[in-house]
C-alpha beads as a LAMMPS data file, in Angstrom:
LAMMPS data file: protein, C-alpha beads

189 atoms
188 bonds

1 atom types
1 bond types

-500.0 500.0 xlo xhi
-500.0 500.0 ylo yhi
-500.0 500.0 zlo zhi

Masses

1 110.0

Atoms # bond

1 1 1 0.000 0.000 0.000
2 1 1 1.662 3.209 -1.133
3 1 1 2.135 5.743 1.654
4 1 1 1.074 9.227 0.525
5 1 1 2.307 11.074 3.584
6 1 1 3.595 10.590 7.096
7 1 1 3.177 12.748 10.166
8 1 1 4.530 12.297 13.671
9 1 1 1.651 9.986 14.594
10 1 1 0.011 8.899 11.347
11 1 1 0.574 7.381 7.968
12 1 1 -1.712 8.441 5.137
13 1 1 -2.019 5.662 2.586
14 1 1 -4.231 4.673 -0.293
15 1 1 -7.455 2.890 0.530
16 1 1 -7.843 -0.754 -0.496
17 1 1 -10.869 -3.032 -0.717
18 1 1 -9.721 -4.427 2.640
19 1 1 -10.668 -1.127 4.293
20 1 1 -14.400 -1.638 3.778
21 1 1 -15.232 -2.464 7.417
22 1 1 -13.366 0.550 8.785
23 1 1 -14.734 2.949 6.169
24 1 1 -18.292 1.659 6.633
25 1 1 -17.987 2.078 10.408
26 1 1 -16.684 5.644 9.982
27 1 1 -19.378 6.725 7.524
28 1 1 -22.017 4.818 9.479
29 1 1 -21.269 6.670 12.722
30 1 1 -24.022 9.196 13.551
31 1 1 -21.575 11.520 15.360
32 1 1 -19.232 11.634 12.365
33 1 1 -22.015 12.275 9.874
34 1 1 -24.248 14.655 11.829
35 1 1 -22.854 17.762 10.076
36 1 1 -22.029 16.219 6.690
37 1 1 -24.236 15.760 3.623
38 1 1 -27.764 14.994 4.861
39 1 1 -26.659 14.545 8.480
40 1 1 -27.441 10.825 8.531
41 1 1 -25.180 7.779 8.742
42 1 1 -24.380 6.140 5.402
43 1 1 -25.563 2.512 5.081
44 1 1 -22.837 -0.092 4.709
45 1 1 -24.141 -1.122 1.275
46 1 1 -23.760 2.449 0.014
47 1 1 -20.159 2.543 1.252
48 1 1 -19.431 -0.881 -0.262
49 1 1 -21.000 -0.230 -3.662
50 1 1 -20.547 3.542 -3.981
51 1 1 -18.152 5.304 -1.623
52 1 1 -15.229 2.874 -1.563
53 1 1 -15.248 2.134 -5.322
54 1 1 -15.318 5.904 -5.996
55 1 1 -12.330 6.452 -3.677
56 1 1 -10.390 3.686 -5.420
57 1 1 -11.224 5.089 -8.887
58 1 1 -10.034 8.480 -7.709
59 1 1 -6.409 7.337 -7.613
60 1 1 -6.521 6.872 -11.405
61 1 1 -8.937 9.682 -12.291
62 1 1 -7.801 12.593 -10.109
63 1 1 -4.654 14.629 -10.743
64 1 1 -1.505 12.790 -9.590
65 1 1 -1.010 12.832 -5.819
66 1 1 -4.618 13.714 -5.074
67 1 1 -7.348 11.524 -3.621
68 1 1 -8.680 10.271 -0.324
69 1 1 -6.159 8.585 1.955
70 1 1 -6.730 6.303 4.917
71 1 1 -5.165 7.659 8.096
72 1 1 -3.645 4.933 10.241
73 1 1 -1.724 5.180 13.460
74 1 1 2.014 4.707 13.105
75 1 1 3.130 1.482 14.714
76 1 1 -0.244 -0.115 15.407
77 1 1 -1.814 0.505 11.992
78 1 1 -5.122 1.328 13.706
79 1 1 -7.579 3.009 11.330
80 1 1 -8.182 6.604 12.425
81 1 1 -10.181 8.010 9.508
82 1 1 -9.227 9.753 6.282
83 1 1 -7.849 12.940 4.738
84 1 1 -8.308 14.089 1.159
85 1 1 -7.065 16.544 -1.435
86 1 1 -8.997 16.885 -4.689
87 1 1 -10.276 19.529 -7.075
88 1 1 -12.896 21.531 -5.162
89 1 1 -16.361 20.045 -5.644
90 1 1 -18.299 20.768 -2.459
91 1 1 -21.336 23.015 -2.649
92 1 1 -20.308 26.635 -2.246
93 1 1 -16.725 26.204 -3.435
94 1 1 -15.461 27.376 -6.797
95 1 1 -11.939 26.441 -7.745
96 1 1 -8.937 25.426 -5.735
97 1 1 -7.767 22.192 -4.195
98 1 1 -10.214 21.027 -1.549
99 1 1 -9.029 19.700 1.800
100 1 1 -11.285 17.235 3.583
101 1 1 -11.092 14.870 6.529
102 1 1 -13.125 12.578 8.771
103 1 1 -11.895 10.913 11.934
104 1 1 -13.387 8.361 14.312
105 1 1 -14.906 9.992 17.422
106 1 1 -12.651 7.840 19.616
107 1 1 -9.654 9.880 18.405
108 1 1 -11.245 13.344 18.440
109 1 1 -9.553 15.941 20.627
110 1 1 -6.024 14.569 20.173
111 1 1 -4.876 17.028 17.514
112 1 1 -4.833 14.412 14.749
113 1 1 -7.149 16.391 12.459
114 1 1 -4.854 19.409 12.683
115 1 1 -1.750 17.276 12.190
116 1 1 -3.150 15.642 9.051
117 1 1 -4.639 18.856 7.662
118 1 1 -1.334 20.715 8.052
119 1 1 0.508 17.955 6.234
120 1 1 -1.944 17.951 3.337
121 1 1 -1.759 21.735 3.057
122 1 1 2.024 21.407 2.889
123 1 1 1.751 18.672 0.244
124 1 1 -0.728 20.686 -1.798
125 1 1 1.642 23.624 -2.079
126 1 1 5.087 22.001 -1.893
127 1 1 4.485 18.837 -3.938
128 1 1 1.370 19.348 -6.037
129 1 1 1.813 22.976 -7.049
130 1 1 -1.631 24.061 -5.850
131 1 1 -2.414 27.769 -6.055
132 1 1 -5.170 27.708 -3.425
133 1 1 -6.380 25.224 -0.795
134 1 1 -10.038 25.508 0.194
135 1 1 -12.424 23.834 2.611
136 1 1 -15.973 24.232 3.819
137 1 1 -17.944 23.231 6.891
138 1 1 -21.089 24.240 8.717
139 1 1 -20.827 27.543 10.583
140 1 1 -21.761 25.753 13.819
141 1 1 -19.019 23.136 13.413
142 1 1 -16.572 24.988 15.636
143 1 1 -14.216 22.002 15.971
144 1 1 -13.673 21.740 12.220
145 1 1 -13.370 25.501 11.895
146 1 1 -10.613 25.470 14.506
147 1 1 -8.765 22.675 12.661
148 1 1 -8.881 24.674 9.420
149 1 1 -7.566 27.759 11.206
150 1 1 -4.750 25.794 12.853
151 1 1 -3.860 24.376 9.424
152 1 1 -3.404 27.956 8.211
153 1 1 -6.638 28.456 6.277
154 1 1 -8.533 31.706 6.742
155 1 1 -12.251 32.386 6.889
156 1 1 -13.341 33.771 3.516
157 1 1 -17.099 33.982 3.852
158 1 1 -20.294 32.612 5.315
159 1 1 -22.853 31.462 2.769
160 1 1 -26.339 29.990 2.738
161 1 1 -27.565 27.171 0.508
162 1 1 -30.930 25.496 0.136
163 1 1 -30.330 21.923 1.266
164 1 1 -32.850 19.162 0.530
165 1 1 -32.711 17.922 4.144
166 1 1 -32.480 20.097 7.231
167 1 1 -29.483 19.490 9.510
168 1 1 -29.420 21.039 12.969
169 1 1 -27.547 24.324 12.732
170 1 1 -28.078 24.779 8.975
171 1 1 -29.898 28.060 9.605
172 1 1 -26.479 29.552 10.480
173 1 1 -25.100 28.684 7.050
174 1 1 -21.787 27.288 5.936
175 1 1 -18.308 28.776 5.870
176 1 1 -15.551 28.769 3.300
177 1 1 -11.916 28.751 4.352
178 1 1 -8.954 29.203 2.010
179 1 1 -5.207 29.677 1.855
180 1 1 -3.253 30.807 -1.198
181 1 1 0.235 29.730 -2.122
182 1 1 1.502 33.259 -1.428
183 1 1 -0.080 33.319 2.039
184 1 1 1.383 29.881 2.789
185 1 1 4.880 31.017 1.802
186 1 1 4.593 34.017 4.128
187 1 1 3.474 31.896 7.099
188 1 1 6.255 30.926 9.529
189 1 1 6.666 27.143 9.910

Bonds

1 1 1 2
2 1 2 3
3 1 3 4
4 1 4 5
5 1 5 6
6 1 6 7
7 1 7 8
8 1 8 9
9 1 9 10
10 1 10 11
11 1 11 12
12 1 12 13
13 1 13 14
14 1 14 15
15 1 15 16
16 1 16 17
17 1 17 18
18 1 18 19
19 1 19 20
20 1 20 21
21 1 21 22
22 1 22 23
23 1 23 24
24 1 24 25
25 1 25 26
26 1 26 27
27 1 27 28
28 1 28 29
29 1 29 30
30 1 30 31
31 1 31 32
32 1 32 33
33 1 33 34
34 1 34 35
35 1 35 36
36 1 36 37
37 1 37 38
38 1 38 39
39 1 39 40
40 1 40 41
41 1 41 42
42 1 42 43
43 1 43 44
44 1 44 45
45 1 45 46
46 1 46 47
47 1 47 48
48 1 48 49
49 1 49 50
50 1 50 51
51 1 51 52
52 1 52 53
53 1 53 54
54 1 54 55
55 1 55 56
56 1 56 57
57 1 57 58
58 1 58 59
59 1 59 60
60 1 60 61
61 1 61 62
62 1 62 63
63 1 63 64
64 1 64 65
65 1 65 66
66 1 66 67
67 1 67 68
68 1 68 69
69 1 69 70
70 1 70 71
71 1 71 72
72 1 72 73
73 1 73 74
74 1 74 75
75 1 75 76
76 1 76 77
77 1 77 78
78 1 78 79
79 1 79 80
80 1 80 81
81 1 81 82
82 1 82 83
83 1 83 84
84 1 84 85
85 1 85 86
86 1 86 87
87 1 87 88
88 1 88 89
89 1 89 90
90 1 90 91
91 1 91 92
92 1 92 93
93 1 93 94
94 1 94 95
95 1 95 96
96 1 96 97
97 1 97 98
98 1 98 99
99 1 99 100
100 1 100 101
101 1 101 102
102 1 102 103
103 1 103 104
104 1 104 105
105 1 105 106
106 1 106 107
107 1 107 108
108 1 108 109
109 1 109 110
110 1 110 111
111 1 111 112
112 1 112 113
113 1 113 114
114 1 114 115
115 1 115 116
116 1 116 117
117 1 117 118
118 1 118 119
119 1 119 120
120 1 120 121
121 1 121 122
122 1 122 123
123 1 123 124
124 1 124 125
125 1 125 126
126 1 126 127
127 1 127 128
128 1 128 129
129 1 129 130
130 1 130 131
131 1 131 132
132 1 132 133
133 1 133 134
134 1 134 135
135 1 135 136
136 1 136 137
137 1 137 138
138 1 138 139
139 1 139 140
140 1 140 141
141 1 141 142
142 1 142 143
143 1 143 144
144 1 144 145
145 1 145 146
146 1 146 147
147 1 147 148
148 1 148 149
149 1 149 150
150 1 150 151
151 1 151 152
152 1 152 153
153 1 153 154
154 1 154 155
155 1 155 156
156 1 156 157
157 1 157 158
158 1 158 159
159 1 159 160
160 1 160 161
161 1 161 162
162 1 162 163
163 1 163 164
164 1 164 165
165 1 165 166
166 1 166 167
167 1 167 168
168 1 168 169
169 1 169 170
170 1 170 171
171 1 171 172
172 1 172 173
173 1 173 174
174 1 174 175
175 1 175 176
176 1 176 177
177 1 177 178
178 1 178 179
179 1 179 180
180 1 180 181
181 1 181 182
182 1 182 183
183 1 183 184
184 1 184 185
185 1 185 186
186 1 186 187
187 1 187 188
188 1 188 189
């Protein structure tokens, strides 16, 4: 399994078909999904027949070095979640390289999201030649907003979309965060 990146505590590697159980558990967790998409857990069958095959196709279809990468703990290999870099496609974003991540609730609060996000921001600019890294989350998702800020991204705007399903907190809108290559170069390491 090719390693995409390494941090002090994690390895980020390509997903394989053998990751189905871990990915299905992550996407099936109500706490993980409560502020993503329609706010509901994703059924295992949808992960097996849709999500995982799409992630695997991404390694061939996305620009080189981009995709969704399983985050595993160094040493133990324990599945922690995932981090991704891909052309921006989330609602409300236009252009740039989009940063995304999801981690198991059991590892929340340990700084892993920030550690992984910082590494992918570095990769986007240093290795992939990105001009701009972007991300979005719900306005009320203060934990994710803090991770994006710690990774160097800056609040660009708050925006409101009409979503087909109401998620608690949606009335406060969503936020866009971004960091340009020039801003990244000016930021002390």
